[in-house]
N, C-alpha and C positions, 0 to 999 in steps of 0.2 A: 503493499499500499504506500501510495506517495505520500510526502508530508502534508500536501494540501487535500487528501482525501479525508472526508469525514470517518470518524471511528463509529461502525455500525452499532456499538454498545452504547452510544452517547446519543444516537438519532432520536427525535422526539416525532412522533405520529400526531397531527394536528386534524381535528374534524371542521372541515371548511362547510358549514352547514349551507351558506349562501351560494356556494358554488357545486353542491353535492358531490363533495369528494373529501377523501382523507388524503392528506399530503405530508410529505417530508421534505424539508428544506436541504437541499445538498449543496451548500455554499452559492445559492443563487440559482441553482438548477432544480425544479421541483421533480419529485418522483410523485405519481398520483394514482389513485384508484376512484374512478368516477362511478356514481350510481344515479339511478332515478327511483325516487319513491313514489309508490302510488298506493295510497291506503294501508294495507297490511303487508304489502309486498315491496321488495326492493330489487330492481334489476341491476346488476353489476356489470358494466357493459365496456369498460376500458381500464386497463392498468398500464402505466409505461413508467419505466425507469430509465433515466439518461444512459446511454451505451457505455460511457466511461465507469458507471456504477454498478452494472449488471453483474451478476454472479455472486453477489454478497448478502443475499437474504432480504433485501430490501422490499422486494415485491411482496415476499411472503409476510414480512412485518406488516405491510399496509393491508393485505387481504385479512390476515388474521384480526387486526382492529376492526375493519369492516364487519366481518362476520360476528364478532363478539358483540358490536354495537347492535346489529340486527337481532341476535339473540336477546339481548337485554331489552329491546324495544318490541319483542315479541313478533317480529317480521318474518316473512316466508323470502327466501332468496332465490331469485332466478339468475344462474351464472351465464352471461350471455358472452363473457369475454373467456377465451380459451384457458388462459393463465388461471382464472379463478376456477374454472371447471376441473382442471389439472390439480389444483391446490386442494380442492375438495376431495378429489379422488383418493389423494395421497394422506389426507387427513379426515379419516371416517368419523371423528367426533363431530364434524360439522355437516354431515349428510342428511341429518334430519331436518336442518334449515331449508334444504332445497326442494324446488318444485320444477317440473318438467312443462307446466303448463307454457302455451305460447300465445 
């Protein structure tokens, strides 16, 4: 890790309600997990981590925060982003949140 890279252990996930996203500031570059909430359902449609920061578990941090928030809010999750679908498949403790409704 270069000296200017953020330490993944010190990163803070922020819920930006106004933009419908969870985000992490990576020194001026955001990593994001975007969602659309409709009633008791949340569609997770986009996850993005800047290329230079990929492979460090940042996307997983974001998705875990979104899914924990959805559980706390009593929401059903619709994973439209391929990364979110993969994350849920690899973390079965979140499968009960999902719906396959289109």
